[in-house]
N, C-alpha and C positions, 0 to 999 in steps of 0.2 A: 369436982363440981364445976360446971361451966354455966355461964350466963350470956345470953344474947338479947339485945333489945333493938327492935326495928320500928321505925315509923313508916307507915304505908298509907296509900290512899286508895279507897275503893272507888270504882267507877260510879258515876251518878245513877241513881235508881229512881223510878217513879214511886209515888207514895204506895206503901204496902210492906209486906213481909217477904224478904228475899233470902234465899239460900246463898251464902257467901263462903262456905267452907273451902271449896276449891280455890276461889279467888284469893283468900287469905293465905292458904298454903302455897300458892303459886308465887307469892311475894317473899316467902321465907326460904331462901336458898340454903340456909343453915339447918332447917328442920330435919333433913335426912341424916345429919351428923349425930343426932341424939338417939341413944338407945332407950333411955327412960327419962321422964321429967314431967314438968308442968308448964303449960303455956297460959299466960294471963293476957287476955285481949281486952283492951280498953278503948272506947270510942271517945273522941275529944269534941263532943257536941252535946248540946242540951235539948235538941229536938229530934234526935234519933237514938235508938238503943240497940242492944244486943241481947239475944237469948238463944237457948238451945231447945230444939223441938223436932217434930216430925220432918223427915227429909224425903219421903216417898210420895205422898199424896198431896198435890197442890191445893186441894180443897181445904186443907188445914190452914194454909197461909191466908186463903180468902176468908175463912171463918174468923181467924184472928182479926183481920182488918175490919170486918163487919162488927164483931163484938166490941172492939175498942172504940169504933166510931159511935156506937150506940151508948156505950158506957161513959165516954168522954166526948160529948158533942161539940161541934163548932157553934159559934155565935150564942153561947149561953149568956143570958142577960147579967149574970153575976161576975163575969170576967172583967177585971180592971185593965189588965195588960192586953191591949188590942192594937197597938201601933204597928205591929209587924204582920197584920192580917189575921183573918178568922181561924187559920189553921195553926197559928203559932202557940198560943197558950195551951190548947189541947195537946199539941206536940210535946210541950214541956211536961205536962202531967203524965202522958203516956210513957215518956222516956224515964220519968222517975218511978213509975210503977214497974216497968220492966228492968231497968238498971243500965248502967254504963259499962259493965264488963261481964265477961264470962271467963271461967277457968277450965281448961281442958287438959286431961292427961295426954302425955306423949309417950308413944311406945314404938320402937323399931322405925324411927324416922317419920312418923306420921301422927296425926291427931288420933287418939284412941277413944273414939266415940262409939256409942252403941249402934247396932245394926240400922236402926231407923232414926238416928239422930243427925242433925246438921246445925250449923251455926247460922242464925238469922241476923241480917241487918234489918231492923225495924225502922223504916223510913216514915216518919210521921208528918213531914211537910209535903205540900203538893209539889214543890220544886226545891228539894233539899240540896242538890248538887253533890259534888264529890265529898266523901266522908273520910276523915283522917283517923287512923287507928294506931295505937302503940301496942306492940306485941312483945312481951318479955318471956323468954324461955329459960327455965332453970332446970338443969339436970346433968346426967352423965352422958358424955359423948362416947361413940363407938370406939 
């Protein structure tokens, strides 16, 4: 059994839902060494999140953004935490709903996702900046 843990930084993204599967894999030079395993991917932020969903039709990512903006609106009169701007408290709520990590199977040196699955960075701030991830891979090397 082998373990690798890497800290990596995703390039800044505008607000929305972004496929980052390839970007993450590109940072993991050790990934091809694993024949089988599990990759745990954790985001070190409270106003962005990670999830796995549709990787083919970009309308899905647009619909996610639209739905979350209606479900968790900015400038709600009941928000107390408002010092960091109108997008901050909704970003915290959205991040808690979606979560701070995903776990992905690894097989033959790559993420073993379904045909239509990809890892999303869910950027909930208007200007979130670069996002730090910690990826831990546990498994058997080739």
